C-alpha positions as protocol buffer text, in pm:
chain_id: "A"
residue {
  index: 1
  type: MET
  ca { x: 54 y: 65 z: -22 }
}
residue {
  index: 2
  type: VAL
  ca { x: 85 y: 347 z: -48 }
}
residue {
  index: 3
  type: LYS
  ca { x: 18 y: 714 z: 70 }
}
residue {
  index: 4
  type: ILE
  ca { x: -80 y: 930 z: -231 }
}
residue {
  index: 5
  type: LYS
  ca { x: -197 y: 1268 z: -241 }
}
residue {
  index: 6
  type: MET
  ca { x: -477 y: 1324 z: -472 }
}
residue {
  index: 7
  type: ASN
  ca { x: -428 y: 1619 z: -733 }
}
residue {
  index: 8
  type: ILE
  ca { x: -848 y: 1521 z: -853 }
}
residue {
  index: 9
  type: GLN
  ca { x: -1159 y: 1433 z: -734 }
}
residue {
  index: 10
  type: THR
  ca { x: -1279 y: 1071 z: -854 }
}
residue {
  index: 11
  type: ALA
  ca { x: -1425 y: 748 z: -749 }
}
residue {
  index: 12
  type: TYR
  ca { x: -1206 y: 446 z: -643 }
}
residue {
  index: 13
  type: ARG
  ca { x: -1344 y: 74 z: -491 }
}
residue {
  index: 14
  type: GLY
  ca { x: -1745 y: 284 z: -450 }
}
residue {
  index: 15
  type: GLU
  ca { x: -1511 y: 538 z: -241 }
}
residue {
  index: 16
  type: LEU
  ca { x: -1549 y: 923 z: -329 }
}
residue {
  index: 17
  type: LEU
  ca { x: -1158 y: 1026 z: -302 }
}
residue {
  index: 18
  type: ARG
  ca { x: -1124 y: 1445 z: -277 }
}
residue {
  index: 19
  type: ALA
  ca { x: -919 y: 1626 z: -418 }
}
residue {
  index: 20
  type: GLY
  ca { x: -591 y: 1749 z: -180 }
}
residue {
  index: 21
  type: LYS
  ca { x: -675 y: 1480 z: 99 }
}
residue {
  index: 22
  type: VAL
  ca { x: -392 y: 1187 z: 148 }
}
residue {
  index: 23
  type: TYR
  ca { x: -567 y: 851 z: 72 }
}
residue {
  index: 24
  type: GLU
  ca { x: -383 y: 461 z: 89 }
}
residue {
  index: 25
  type: ILE
  ca { x: -441 y: 276 z: -210 }
}
residue {
  index: 26
  type: GLU
  ca { x: -240 y: -57 z: -400 }
}
residue {
  index: 27
  type: GLU
  ca { x: 123 y: 32 z: -517 }
}
residue {
  index: 28
  type: THR
  ca { x: -1 y: -59 z: -934 }
}
residue {
  index: 29
  type: THR
  ca { x: -289 y: 207 z: -890 }
}
residue {
  index: 30
  type: ALA
  ca { x: -128 y: 432 z: -695 }
}
residue {
  index: 31
  type: LYS
  ca { x: 204 y: 434 z: -1004 }
}
residue {
  index: 32
  type: ARG
  ca { x: -75 y: 409 z: -1279 }
}
residue {
  index: 33
  type: TRP
  ca { x: -238 y: 742 z: -1162 }
}
residue {
  index: 34
  type: ILE
  ca { x: 140 y: 899 z: -1025 }
}
residue {
  index: 35
  type: ALA
  ca { x: 280 y: 868 z: -1380 }
}
residue {
  index: 36
  type: SER
  ca { x: -40 y: 966 z: -1484 }
}
residue {
  index: 37
  type: LYS
  ca { x: -85 y: 1320 z: -1259 }
}
residue {
  index: 38
  type: ILE
  ca { x: -409 y: 1244 z: -1049 }
}
residue {
  index: 39
  type: ALA
  ca { x: -179 y: 1201 z: -798 }
}
residue {
  index: 40
  type: GLU
  ca { x: 139 y: 1292 z: -575 }
}
residue {
  index: 41
  type: GLN
  ca { x: 329 y: 1023 z: -320 }
}
residue {
  index: 42
  type: VAL
  ca { x: 318 y: 1168 z: -46 }
}
residue {
  index: 43
  type: GLU
  ca { x: 720 y: 983 z: 182 }
}
residue {
  index: 44
  type: GLU
  ca { x: 613 y: 887 z: 501 }
}
residue {
  index: 45
  type: GLU
  ca { x: 739 y: 997 z: 782 }
}
């Protein structure tokens, strides 16, 4: 699982993901979203 910050609002698996919020999703999906600039990866502290 990877933490990402959404750049847009989208629905994912029946859940509404809002822009500007941080979510934890599967790595393969996160990589696609980061590559297409839908989201950006959040560095864990």
